[in-house]
PDB file of N, CA, C and O in Angstrom:
ATOM      1  N   UNK A   1     117.074 112.556  86.602  1.00  0.00           N
ATOM      2  CA  UNK A   1     116.763 112.632  88.022  1.00  0.00           C
ATOM      3  C   UNK A   1     115.584 113.562  88.229  1.00  0.00           C
ATOM      4  O   UNK A   1     115.268 114.410  87.393  1.00  0.00           O
ATOM      5  N   UNK A   2     114.951 113.374  89.364  1.00  0.00           N
ATOM      6  CA  UNK A   2     113.809 114.211  89.699  1.00  0.00           C
ATOM      7  C   UNK A   2     113.662 114.261  91.215  1.00  0.00           C
ATOM      8  O   UNK A   2     114.262 113.463  91.936  1.00  0.00           O
ATOM      9  N   UNK A   3     112.853 115.214  91.689  1.00  0.00           N
ATOM     10  CA  UNK A   3     112.549 115.330  93.110  1.00  0.00           C
ATOM     11  C   UNK A   3     111.069 115.640  93.230  1.00  0.00           C
ATOM     12  O   UNK A   3     110.542 116.476  92.496  1.00  0.00           O
ATOM     13  N   UNK A   4     110.406 114.974  94.147  1.00  0.00           N
ATOM     14  CA  UNK A   4     109.009 115.273  94.434  1.00  0.00           C
ATOM     15  C   UNK A   4     108.916 115.891  95.828  1.00  0.00           C
ATOM     16  O   UNK A   4     109.770 115.655  96.682  1.00  0.00           O
ATOM     17  N   UNK A   5     107.883 116.671  96.042  1.00  0.00           N
ATOM     18  CA  UNK A   5     107.640 117.254  97.363  1.00  0.00           C
ATOM     19  C   UNK A   5     106.737 116.298  98.114  1.00  0.00           C
ATOM     20  O   UNK A   5     105.543 116.543  98.288  1.00  0.00           O
ATOM     21  N   UNK A   6     107.334 115.204  98.553  1.00  0.00           N
ATOM     22  CA  UNK A   6     106.577 114.169  99.246  1.00  0.00           C
ATOM     23  C   UNK A   6     107.532 113.303 100.044  1.00  0.00           C
ATOM     24  O   UNK A   6     108.744 113.323  99.827  1.00  0.00           O
ATOM     25  N   UNK A   7     106.972 112.547 100.964  1.00  0.00           N
ATOM     26  CA  UNK A   7     107.708 111.512 101.678  1.00  0.00           C
ATOM     27  C   UNK A   7     107.420 110.224 100.927  1.00  0.00           C
ATOM     28  O   UNK A   7     106.272 109.788 100.852  1.00  0.00           O
ATOM     29  N   UNK A   8     108.468 109.609 100.368  1.00  0.00           N
ATOM     30  CA  UNK A   8     108.302 108.464  99.474  1.00  0.00           C
ATOM     31  C   UNK A   8     108.802 107.180 100.120  1.00  0.00           C
ATOM     32  O   UNK A   8     109.882 107.141 100.710  1.00  0.00           O
ATOM     33  N   UNK A   9     107.996 106.135  99.996  1.00  0.00           N
ATOM     34  CA  UNK A   9     108.393 104.790 100.392  1.00  0.00           C
ATOM     35  C   UNK A   9     108.401 103.944  99.127  1.00  0.00           C
ATOM     36  O   UNK A   9     107.373 103.820  98.462  1.00  0.00           O
ATOM     37  N   UNK A  10     109.541 103.363  98.787  1.00  0.00           N
ATOM     38  CA  UNK A  10     109.642 102.485  97.623  1.00  0.00           C
ATOM     39  C   UNK A  10     110.023 101.096  98.086  1.00  0.00           C
ATOM     40  O   UNK A  10     111.057 100.921  98.731  1.00  0.00           O
ATOM     41  N   UNK A  11     109.202 100.099  97.767  1.00  0.00           N
ATOM     42  CA  UNK A  11     109.421  98.727  98.206  1.00  0.00           C
ATOM     43  C   UNK A  11     109.673  97.857  96.986  1.00  0.00           C
ATOM     44  O   UNK A  11     108.873  97.848  96.050  1.00  0.00           O
ATOM     45  N   UNK A  12     110.789  97.121  96.991  1.00  0.00           N
ATOM     46  CA  UNK A  12     111.117  96.228  95.882  1.00  0.00           C
ATOM     47  C   UNK A  12     110.363  94.914  96.086  1.00  0.00           C
ATOM     48  O   UNK A  12     110.581  94.204  97.068  1.00  0.00           O
ATOM     49  N   UNK A  13     109.478  94.605  95.147  1.00  0.00           N
ATOM     50  CA  UNK A  13     108.694  93.370  95.220  1.00  0.00           C
ATOM     51  C   UNK A  13     109.386  92.214  94.504  1.00  0.00           C
ATOM     52  O   UNK A  13     109.328  91.074  94.966  1.00  0.00           O
ATOM     53  N   UNK A  14     110.035  92.499  93.387  1.00  0.00           N
ATOM     54  CA  UNK A  14     110.748  91.481  92.600  1.00  0.00           C
ATOM     55  C   UNK A  14     111.959  92.118  91.945  1.00  0.00           C
ATOM     56  O   UNK A  14     111.926  93.298  91.594  1.00  0.00           O
ATOM     57  N   UNK A  15     113.017  91.360  91.780  1.00  0.00           N
ATOM     58  CA  UNK A  15     114.190  91.823  91.054  1.00  0.00           C
ATOM     59  C   UNK A  15     115.091  92.725  91.876  1.00  0.00           C
ATOM     60  O   UNK A  15     115.032  92.746  93.106  1.00  0.00           O
ATOM     61  N   UNK A  16     115.931  93.474  91.160  1.00  0.00           N
ATOM     62  CA  UNK A  16     116.867  94.410  91.770  1.00  0.00           C
ATOM     63  C   UNK A  16     116.789  95.740  91.032  1.00  0.00           C
ATOM     64  O   UNK A  16     116.447  95.789  89.850  1.00  0.00           O
ATOM     65  N   UNK A  17     117.109  96.817  91.743  1.00  0.00           N
ATOM     66  CA  UNK A  17     117.092  98.140  91.124  1.00  0.00           C
ATOM     67  C   UNK A  17     118.145  99.013  91.802  1.00  0.00           C
ATOM     68  O   UNK A  17     118.394  98.896  93.002  1.00  0.00           O
ATOM     69  N   UNK A  18     118.752  99.881  91.016  1.00  0.00           N
ATOM     70  CA  UNK A  18     119.710 100.833  91.567  1.00  0.00           C
ATOM     71  C   UNK A  18     119.027 102.174  91.782  1.00  0.00           C
ATOM     72  O   UNK A  18     118.315 102.673  90.911  1.00  0.00           O
ATOM     73  N   UNK A  19     119.255 102.747  92.960  1.00  0.00           N
ATOM     74  CA  UNK A  19     118.808 104.101  93.247  1.00  0.00           C
ATOM     75  C   UNK A  19     120.030 105.003  93.110  1.00  0.00           C
ATOM     76  O   UNK A  19     121.032 104.795  93.794  1.00  0.00           O
ATOM     77  N   UNK A  20     119.956 105.999  92.235  1.00  0.00           N
ATOM     78  CA  UNK A  20     121.050 106.944  92.022  1.00  0.00           C
ATOM     79  C   UNK A  20     120.663 108.286  92.630  1.00  0.00           C
ATOM     80  O   UNK A  20     119.565 108.788  92.391  1.00  0.00           O
ATOM     81  N   UNK A  21     121.564 108.864  93.414  1.00  0.00           N
ATOM     82  CA  UNK A  21     121.340 110.168  94.035  1.00  0.00           C
ATOM     83  C   UNK A  21     122.219 111.218  93.363  1.00  0.00           C
ATOM     84  O   UNK A  21     123.229 110.883  92.745  1.00  0.00           O
ATOM     85  N   UNK A  22     121.837 112.479  93.483  1.00  0.00           N
ATOM     86  CA  UNK A  22     122.600 113.546  92.829  1.00  0.00           C
ATOM     87  C   UNK A  22     123.997 113.719  93.417  1.00  0.00           C
ATOM     88  O   UNK A  22     124.831 114.400  92.821  1.00  0.00           O
ATOM     89  N   UNK A  23     124.265 113.124  94.559  1.00  0.00           N
ATOM     90  CA  UNK A  23     125.605 113.157  95.152  1.00  0.00           C
ATOM     91  C   UNK A  23     126.560 112.204  94.442  1.00  0.00           C
ATOM     92  O   UNK A  23     127.769 112.232  94.672  1.00  0.00           O
ATOM     93  N   UNK A  24     125.997 111.356  93.571  1.00  0.00           N
ATOM     94  CA  UNK A  24     126.791 110.330  92.901  1.00  0.00           C
ATOM     95  C   UNK A  24     126.683 108.978  93.580  1.00  0.00           C
ATOM     96  O   UNK A  24     127.135 107.968  93.040  1.00  0.00           O
ATOM     97  N   UNK A  25     126.082 108.957  94.767  1.00  0.00           N
ATOM     98  CA  UNK A  25     125.916 107.697  95.495  1.00  0.00           C
ATOM     99  C   UNK A  25     124.917 106.801  94.774  1.00  0.00           C
ATOM    100  O   UNK A  25     123.919 107.272  94.229  1.00  0.00           O
ATOM    101  N   UNK A  26     125.206 105.492  94.781  1.00  0.00           N
ATOM    102  CA  UNK A  26     124.306 104.495  94.202  1.00  0.00           C
ATOM    103  C   UNK A  26     124.071 103.409  95.241  1.00  0.00           C
ATOM    104  O   UNK A  26     124.986 103.014  95.963  1.00  0.00           O
ATOM    105  N   UNK A  27     122.840 102.936  95.307  1.00  0.00           N
ATOM    106  CA  UNK A  27     122.485 101.845  96.212  1.00  0.00           C
ATOM    107  C   UNK A  27     121.741 100.787  95.421  1.00  0.00           C
ATOM    108  O   UNK A  27     120.808 101.101  94.682  1.00  0.00           O
ATOM    109  N   UNK A  28     122.149  99.536  95.571  1.00  0.00           N
ATOM    110  CA  UNK A  28     121.449  98.429  94.936  1.00  0.00           C
ATOM    111  C   UNK A  28     120.409  97.904  95.915  1.00  0.00           C
ATOM    112  O   UNK A  28     120.749  97.474  97.017  1.00  0.00           O
ATOM    113  N   UNK A  29     119.146  97.939  95.515  1.00  0.00           N
ATOM    114  CA  UNK A  29     118.064  97.424  96.337  1.00  0.00           C
ATOM    115  C   UNK A  29     117.599  96.098  95.751  1.00  0.00           C
ATOM    116  O   UNK A  29     117.485  95.943  94.535  1.00  0.00           O
ATOM    117  N   UNK A  30     117.333  95.144  96.641  1.00  0.00           N
ATOM    118  CA  UNK A  30     116.897  93.809  96.237  1.00  0.00           C
ATOM    119  C   UNK A  30     115.511  93.531  96.804  1.00  0.00           C
ATOM    120  O   UNK A  30     114.985  94.305  97.604  1.00  0.00           O
ATOM    121  N   UNK A  31     114.938  92.427  96.382  1.00  0.00           N
ATOM    122  CA  UNK A  31     113.600  92.040  96.823  1.00  0.00           C
ATOM    123  C   UNK A  31     113.484  92.158  98.343  1.00  0.00           C
ATOM    124  O   UNK A  31     114.291  91.602  99.088  1.00  0.00           O
ATOM    125  N   UNK A  32     112.454  92.901  98.791  1.00  0.00           N
ATOM    126  CA  UNK A  32     112.215  93.097 100.212  1.00  0.00           C
ATOM    127  C   UNK A  32     112.823  94.369 100.773  1.00  0.00           C
ATOM    128  O   UNK A  32     112.483  94.773 101.885  1.00  0.00           O
ATOM    129  N   UNK A  33     113.716  95.010 100.029  1.00  0.00           N
ATOM    130  CA  UNK A  33     114.330  96.257 100.497  1.00  0.00           C
ATOM    131  C   UNK A  33     113.353  97.425 100.356  1.00  0.00           C
ATOM    132  O   UNK A  33     112.478  97.427  99.489  1.00  0.00           O
ATOM    133  N   UNK A  34     113.528  98.412 101.229  1.00  0.00           N
ATOM    134  CA  UNK A  34     112.675  99.601 101.232  1.00  0.00           C
ATOM    135  C   UNK A  34     113.565 100.842 101.208  1.00  0.00           C
ATOM    136  O   UNK A  34     114.544 100.932 101.949  1.00  0.00           O
ATOM    137  N   UNK A  35     113.215 101.791 100.352  1.00  0.00           N
ATOM    138  CA  UNK A  35     113.893 103.089 100.319  1.00  0.00           C
ATOM    139  C   UNK A  35     112.907 104.137 100.816  1.00  0.00           C
ATOM    140  O   UNK A  35     111.765 104.192 100.359  1.00  0.00           O
ATOM    141  N   UNK A  36     113.350 104.963 101.750  1.00  0.00           N
ATOM    142  CA  UNK A  36     112.529 106.054 102.274  1.00  0.00           C
ATOM    143  C   UNK A  36     113.247 107.352 101.923  1.00  0.00           C
ATOM    144  O   UNK A  36     114.416 107.535 102.265  1.00  0.00           O
ATOM    145  N   UNK A  37     112.542 108.251 101.238  1.00  0.00           N
ATOM    146  CA  UNK A  37     113.155 109.497 100.781  1.00  0.00           C
ATOM    147  C   UNK A  37     112.230 110.676 101.056  1.00  0.00           C
ATOM    148  O   UNK A  37     111.006 110.554 101.034  1.00  0.00           O
ATOM    149  N   UNK A  38     112.854 111.818 101.314  1.00  0.00           N
ATOM    150  CA  UNK A  38     112.088 113.066 101.415  1.00  0.00           C
ATOM    151  C   UNK A  38     112.880 114.162 100.724  1.00  0.00           C
ATOM    152  O   UNK A  38     113.905 114.614 101.235  1.00  0.00           O
ATOM    153  N   UNK A  39     112.412 114.580  99.582  1.00  0.00           N
ATOM    154  CA  UNK A  39     113.012 115.700  98.882  1.00  0.00           C
ATOM    155  C   UNK A  39     114.368 115.430  98.263  1.00  0.00           C
ATOM    156  O   UNK A  39     115.130 116.371  98.038  1.00  0.00           O
ATOM    157  N   UNK A  40     114.698 114.175  97.978  1.00  0.00           N
ATOM    158  CA  UNK A  40     115.995 113.879  97.370  1.00  0.00           C
ATOM    159  C   UNK A  40     115.888 113.852  95.852  1.00  0.00           C
ATOM    160  O   UNK A  40     114.894 113.383  95.297  1.00  0.00           O
ATOM    161  N   UNK A  41     116.937 114.367  95.176  1.00  0.00           N
ATOM    162  CA  UNK A  41     117.049 114.196  93.730  1.00  0.00           C
ATOM    163  C   UNK A  41     117.497 112.756  93.518  1.00  0.00           C
ATOM    164  O   UNK A  41     118.501 112.320  94.082  1.00  0.00           O
ATOM    165  N   UNK A  42     116.750 112.024  92.704  1.00  0.00           N
ATOM    166  CA  UNK A  42     117.067 110.613  92.529  1.00  0.00           C
ATOM    167  C   UNK A  42     116.590 110.104  91.173  1.00  0.00           C
ATOM    168  O   UNK A  42     115.809 110.754  90.477  1.00  0.00           O
ATOM    169  N   UNK A  43     117.082 108.930  90.828  1.00  0.00           N
ATOM    170  CA  UNK A  43     116.652 108.237  89.617  1.00  0.00           C
ATOM    171  C   UNK A  43     116.750 106.741  89.892  1.00  0.00           C
ATOM    172  O   UNK A  43     117.509 106.303  90.757  1.00  0.00           O
ATOM    173  N   UNK A  44     115.978 105.972  89.149  1.00  0.00           N
ATOM    174  CA  UNK A  44     115.951 104.516  89.288  1.00  0.00           C
ATOM    175  C   UNK A  44     116.457 103.871  88.007  1.00  0.00           C
ATOM    176  O   UNK A  44     116.092 104.292  86.909  1.00  0.00           O
ATOM    177  N   UNK A  45     117.306 102.839  88.149  1.00  0.00           N
ATOM    178  CA  UNK A  45     117.827 102.106  86.996  1.00  0.00           C
ATOM    179  C   UNK A  45     117.806 100.613  87.279  1.00  0.00           C
ATOM    180  O   UNK A  45     118.242 100.172  88.342  1.00  0.00           O
ATOM    181  N   UNK A  46     117.307  99.845  86.342  1.00  0.00           N
ATOM    182  CA  UNK A  46     117.364  98.392  86.431  1.00  0.00           C
ATOM    183  C   UNK A  46     118.708  97.961  85.853  1.00  0.00           C
ATOM    184  O   UNK A  46     118.951  98.166  84.663  1.00  0.00           O
ATOM    185  N   UNK A  47     119.603  97.361  86.673  1.00  0.00           N
ATOM    186  CA  UNK A  47     120.932  96.996  86.185  1.00  0.00           C
ATOM    187  C   UNK A  47     120.938  95.756  85.287  1.00  0.00           C
ATOM    188  O   UNK A  47     121.941  95.475  84.632  1.00  0.00           O
ATOM    189  N   UNK A  48     119.851  95.028  85.251  1.00  0.00           N
ATOM    190  CA  UNK A  48     119.791  93.795  84.463  1.00  0.00           C
ATOM    191  C   UNK A  48     119.252  94.052  83.062  1.00  0.00           C
ATOM    192  O   UNK A  48     118.338  94.853  82.866  1.00  0.00           O
ATOM    193  N   UNK A  49     119.829  93.365  82.107  1.00  0.00           N
ATOM    194  CA  UNK A  49     119.320  93.437  80.736  1.00  0.00           C
ATOM    195  C   UNK A  49     118.293  92.351  80.466  1.00  0.00           C
ATOM    196  O   UNK A  49     117.638  92.363  79.424  1.00  0.00           O
ATOM    197  N   UNK A  50     118.144  91.405  81.399  1.00  0.00           N
ATOM    198  CA  UNK A  50     117.239  90.274  81.161  1.00  0.00           C
ATOM    199  C   UNK A  50     116.145  90.116  82.207  1.00  0.00           C
ATOM    200  O   UNK A  50     115.142  89.453  81.940  1.00  0.00           O
ATOM    201  N   UNK A  51     116.304  90.700  83.383  1.00  0.00           N
ATOM    202  CA  UNK A  51     115.333  90.535  84.466  1.00  0.00           C
ATOM    203  C   UNK A  51     114.576  91.838  84.711  1.00  0.00           C
ATOM    204  O   UNK A  51     115.164  92.919  84.691  1.00  0.00           O
ATOM    205  N   UNK A  52     113.285  91.730  84.940  1.00  0.00           N
ATOM    206  CA  UNK A  52     112.471  92.899  85.229  1.00  0.00           C
ATOM    207  C   UNK A  52     112.481  93.177  86.728  1.00  0.00           C
ATOM    208  O   UNK A  52     112.885  92.333  87.529  1.00  0.00           O
ATOM    209  N   UNK A  53     112.039  94.355  87.086  1.00  0.00           N
ATOM    210  CA  UNK A  53     111.921  94.774  88.482  1.00  0.00           C
ATOM    211  C   UNK A  53     110.504  95.260  88.718  1.00  0.00           C
ATOM    212  O   UNK A  53     109.925  95.953  87.881  1.00  0.00           O
ATOM    213  N   UNK A  54     109.954  94.894  89.856  1.00  0.00           N
ATOM    214  CA  UNK A  54     108.626  95.385  90.231  1.00  0.00           C
ATOM    215  C   UNK A  54     108.743  96.062  91.590  1.00  0.00           C
ATOM    216  O   UNK A  54     109.278  95.496  92.543  1.00  0.00           O
ATOM    217  N   UNK A  55     108.223  97.301  91.656  1.00  0.00           N
ATOM    218  CA  UNK A  55     108.228  98.056  92.905  1.00  0.00           C
ATOM    219  C   UNK A  55     106.846  98.630  93.158  1.00  0.00           C
ATOM    220  O   UNK A  55     106.038  98.787  92.242  1.00  0.00           O
ATOM    221  N   UNK A  56     106.597  98.936  94.403  1.00  0.00           N
ATOM    222  CA  UNK A  56     105.395  99.679  94.762  1.00  0.00           C
ATOM    223  C   UNK A  56     105.868 100.924  95.518  1.00  0.00           C
ATOM    224  O   UNK A  56     106.788 100.866  96.334  1.00  0.00           O
ATOM    225  N   UNK A  57     105.215 102.043  95.223  1.00  0.00           N
ATOM    226  CA  UNK A  57     105.576 103.310  95.860  1.00  0.00           C
ATOM    227  C   UNK A  57     104.373 103.882  96.591  1.00  0.00           C
ATOM    228  O   UNK A  57     103.243 103.825  96.106  1.00  0.00           O
ATOM    229  N   UNK A  58     104.636 104.431  97.759  1.00  0.00           N
ATOM    230  CA  UNK A  58     103.635 105.177  98.512  1.00  0.00           C
ATOM    231  C   UNK A  58     104.216 106.573  98.699  1.00  0.00           C
ATOM    232  O   UNK A  58     105.285 106.733  99.290  1.00  0.00           O
ATOM    233  N   UNK A  59     103.510 107.580  98.196  1.00  0.00           N
ATOM    234  CA  UNK A  59     103.952 108.970  98.324  1.00  0.00           C
ATOM    235  C   UNK A  59     102.976 109.712  99.224  1.00  0.00           C
ATOM    236  O   UNK A  59     101.773 109.742  98.964  1.00  0.00           O
ATOM    237  N   UNK A  60     103.503 110.306 100.276  1.00  0.00           N
ATOM    238  CA  UNK A  60     102.685 111.054 101.219  1.00  0.00           C
ATOM    239  C   UNK A  60     103.086 112.520 101.145  1.00  0.00           C
ATOM    240  O   UNK A  60     104.268 112.851 101.228  1.00  0.00           O
ATOM    241  N   UNK A  61     102.107 113.391 100.989  1.00  0.00           N
ATOM    242  CA  UNK A  61     102.395 114.826 100.935  1.00  0.00           C
ATOM    243  C   UNK A  61     103.122 115.258 102.205  1.00  0.00           C
ATOM    244  O   UNK A  61     102.837 114.762 103.295  1.00  0.00           O
ATOM    245  N   UNK A  62     104.058 116.179 102.053  1.00  0.00           N
ATOM    246  CA  UNK A  62     104.777 116.698 103.213  1.00  0.00           C
ATOM    247  C   UNK A  62     105.109 118.172 102.986  1.00  0.00           C
ATOM    248  O   UNK A  62     104.957 118.694 101.881  1.00  0.00           O
ATOM    249  N   UNK A  63     105.555 118.816 104.028  1.00  0.00           N
ATOM    250  CA  UNK A  63     105.958 120.214 103.919  1.00  0.00           C
ATOM    251  C   UNK A  63     107.204 120.302 103.044  1.00  0.00           C
ATOM    252  O   UNK A  63     107.967 119.339 102.958  1.00  0.00           O
ATOM    253  N   UNK A  64     107.420 121.448 102.393  1.00  0.00           N
ATOM    254  CA  UNK A  64     108.615 121.608 101.558  1.00  0.00           C
ATOM    255  C   UNK A  64     109.897 121.439 102.377  1.00  0.00           C
ATOM    256  O   UNK A  64     109.956 121.818 103.547  1.00  0.00           O
ATOM    257  N   UNK A  65     110.894 120.879 101.758  1.00  0.00           N
ATOM    258  CA  UNK A  65     112.202 120.722 102.378  1.00  0.00           C
ATOM    259  C   UNK A  65     112.954 122.045 102.256  1.00  0.00           C
ATOM    260  O   UNK A  65     113.002 122.637 101.178  1.00  0.00           O
ATOM    261  N   UNK A  66     113.544 122.509 103.365  1.00  0.00           N
ATOM    262  CA  UNK A  66     114.295 123.761 103.367  1.00  0.00           C
ATOM    263  C   UNK A  66     115.741 123.443 103.739  1.00  0.00           C
ATOM    264  O   UNK A  66     116.008 122.866 104.793  1.00  0.00           O
ATOM    265  N   UNK A  67     116.679 123.829 102.855  1.00  0.00           N
ATOM    266  CA  UNK A  67     118.108 123.613 103.082  1.00  0.00           C
ATOM    267  C   UNK A  67     118.817 124.953 102.938  1.00  0.00           C
ATOM    268  O   UNK A  67     118.701 125.617 101.909  1.00  0.00           O
ATOM    269  N   UNK A  68     119.548 125.345 103.969  1.00  0.00           N
ATOM    270  CA  UNK A  68     120.284 126.618 103.973  1.00  0.00           C
ATOM    271  C   UNK A  68     119.369 127.787 103.613  1.00  0.00           C
ATOM    272  O   UNK A  68     119.768 128.697 102.885  1.00  0.00           O
ATOM    273  N   UNK A  69     118.140 127.754 104.128  1.00  0.00           N
ATOM    274  CA  UNK A  69     117.191 128.832 103.901  1.00  0.00           C
ATOM    275  C   UNK A  69     116.503 128.808 102.552  1.00  0.00           C
ATOM    276  O   UNK A  69     115.672 129.670 102.268  1.00  0.00           O
ATOM    277  N   UNK A  70     116.836 127.832 101.712  1.00  0.00           N
ATOM    278  CA  UNK A  70     116.228 127.733 100.384  1.00  0.00           C
ATOM    279  C   UNK A  70     115.227 126.577 100.359  1.00  0.00           C
ATOM    280  O   UNK A  70     115.540 125.453 100.754  1.00  0.00           O
ATOM    281  N   UNK A  71     114.020 126.881  99.888  1.00  0.00           N
ATOM    282  CA  UNK A  71     112.987 125.855  99.774  1.00  0.00           C
ATOM    283  C   UNK A  71     113.221 125.024  98.510  1.00  0.00           C
ATOM    284  O   UNK A  71     113.339 125.563  97.410  1.00  0.00           O
ATOM    285  N   UNK A  72     113.285 123.711  98.688  1.00  0.00           N
ATOM    286  CA  UNK A  72     113.479 122.797  97.566  1.00  0.00           C
ATOM    287  C   UNK A  72     112.148 122.144  97.239  1.00  0.00           C
ATOM    288  O   UNK A  72     111.726 121.208  97.918  1.00  0.00           O
ATOM    289  N   UNK A  73     111.490 122.631  96.210  1.00  0.00           N
ATOM    290  CA  UNK A  73     110.209 122.072  95.793  1.00  0.00           C
ATOM    291  C   UNK A  73     110.411 120.948  94.801  1.00  0.00           C
ATOM    292  O   UNK A  73     111.512 120.414  94.668  1.00  0.00           O
ATOM    293  N   UNK A  74     109.340 120.589  94.102  1.00  0.00           N
ATOM    294  CA  UNK A  74     109.432 119.546  93.085  1.00  0.00           C
ATOM    295  C   UNK A  74     110.344 119.993  91.958  1.00  0.00           C
ATOM    296  O   UNK A  74     110.369 121.168  91.591  1.00  0.00           O
ATOM    297  N   UNK A  75     111.082 119.057  91.420  1.00  0.00           N
ATOM    298  CA  UNK A  75     111.958 119.322  90.282  1.00  0.00           C
ATOM    299  C   UNK A  75     111.868 118.134  89.338  1.00  0.00           C
ATOM    300  O   UNK A  75     112.490 117.096  89.562  1.00  0.00           O
ATOM    301  N   UNK A  76     111.093 118.301  88.293  1.00  0.00           N
ATOM    302  CA  UNK A  76     110.924 117.237  87.306  1.00  0.00           C
ATOM    303  C   UNK A  76     111.661 117.571  86.017  1.00  0.00           C
ATOM    304  O   UNK A  76     111.467 116.902  85.002  1.00  0.00           O
ATOM    305  N   UNK A  77     112.505 118.600  86.046  1.00  0.00           N
ATOM    306  CA  UNK A  77     113.152 119.076  84.823  1.00  0.00           C
ATOM    307  C   UNK A  77     114.121 118.076  84.232  1.00  0.00           C
ATOM    308  O   UNK A  77     114.360 118.091  83.024  1.00  0.00           O
ATOM    309  N   UNK A  78     114.684 117.208  85.053  1.00  0.00           N
ATOM    310  CA  UNK A  78     115.647 116.242  84.542  1.00  0.00           C
ATOM    311  C   UNK A  78     115.012 114.885  84.263  1.00  0.00           C
ATOM    312  O   UNK A  78     115.706 113.957  83.847  1.00  0.00           O
ATOM    313  N   UNK A  79     113.724 114.755  84.483  1.00  0.00           N
ATOM    314  CA  UNK A  79     113.053 113.481  84.211  1.00  0.00           C
ATOM    315  C   UNK A  79     113.108 113.198  82.716  1.00  0.00           C
ATOM    316  O   UNK A  79     113.143 114.121  81.902  1.00  0.00           O
ATOM    317  N   UNK A  80     113.114 111.921  82.361  1.00  0.00           N
ATOM    318  CA  UNK A  80     113.288 111.544  80.960  1.00  0.00           C
ATOM    319  C   UNK A  80     111.988 111.466  80.178  1.00  0.00           C
ATOM    320  O   UNK A  80     111.985 111.031  79.026  1.00  0.00           O
ATOM    321  N   UNK A  81     110.906 111.871  80.774  1.00  0.00           N
ATOM    322  CA  UNK A  81     109.637 111.814  80.057  1.00  0.00           C
ATOM    323  C   UNK A  81     108.844 113.086  80.296  1.00  0.00           C
ATOM    324  O   UNK A  81     108.929 113.684  81.368  1.00  0.00           O
ATOM    325  N   UNK A  82     108.086 113.495  79.318  1.00  0.00           N
ATOM    326  CA  UNK A  82     107.221 114.666  79.457  1.00  0.00           C
ATOM    327  C   UNK A  82     105.883 114.303  80.085  1.00  0.00           C
ATOM    328  O   UNK A  82     105.056 115.180  80.335  1.00  0.00           O
ATOM    329  N   UNK A  83     105.665 113.017  80.340  1.00  0.00           N
ATOM    330  CA  UNK A  83     104.380 112.555  80.848  1.00  0.00           C
ATOM    331  C   UNK A  83     104.272 112.636  82.363  1.00  0.00           C
ATOM    332  O   UNK A  83     103.201 112.367  82.909  1.00  0.00           O
ATOM    333  N   UNK A  84     105.340 112.995  83.057  1.00  0.00           N
ATOM    334  CA  UNK A  84     105.301 113.051  84.515  1.00  0.00           C
ATOM    335  C   UNK A  84     104.567 114.303  84.947  1.00  0.00           C
ATOM    336  O   UNK A  84     104.896 115.410  84.519  1.00  0.00           O
ATOM    337  N   UNK A  85     103.584 114.125  85.785  1.00  0.00           N
ATOM    338  CA  UNK A  85     102.794 115.239  86.307  1.00  0.00           C
ATOM    339  C   UNK A  85     103.222 115.527  87.747  1.00  0.00           C
ATOM    340  O   UNK A  85     103.595 114.594  88.457  1.00  0.00           O
ATOM    341  N   UNK A  86     103.184 116.774  88.202  1.00  0.00           N
ATOM    342  CA  UNK A  86     103.511 117.091  89.586  1.00  0.00           C
ATOM    343  C   UNK A  86     102.625 116.306  90.545  1.00  0.00           C
ATOM    344  O   UNK A  86     101.475 116.002  90.229  1.00  0.00           O
ATOM    345  N   UNK A  87     103.169 115.976  91.730  1.00  0.00           N
ATOM    346  CA  UNK A  87     102.411 115.172  92.687  1.00  0.00           C
ATOM    347  C   UNK A  87     101.433 116.001  93.495  1.00  0.00           C
ATOM    348  O   UNK A  87     100.672 115.443  94.285  1.00  0.00           O
ATOM    349  N   UNK A  88     101.427 117.322  93.325  1.00  0.00           N
ATOM    350  CA  UNK A  88     100.498 118.170  94.067  1.00  0.00           C
ATOM    351  C   UNK A  88      99.468 118.724  93.148  1.00  0.00           C
ATOM    352  O   UNK A  88      98.588 119.468  93.583  1.00  0.00           O
TER     353      UNK A  88
END
């Protein structure tokens, strides 16, 4: 899982994809569905072993998210690759 300091729009162009949140909630998104997120810990999983998924993402810079007085910045520590660069 990871979190970016941005307002994210994810649009499913083809296939299906699961969005997993740190709360344990999972949502299955299908072609034409849109996910809008701001500061959420999340991960994406393709539930199919045979079908690919294509998405487009638009990330817009935003102010840091503050919860209970604590600023939640980017968190890429749980990402599965070392190639992810901060969005700022």
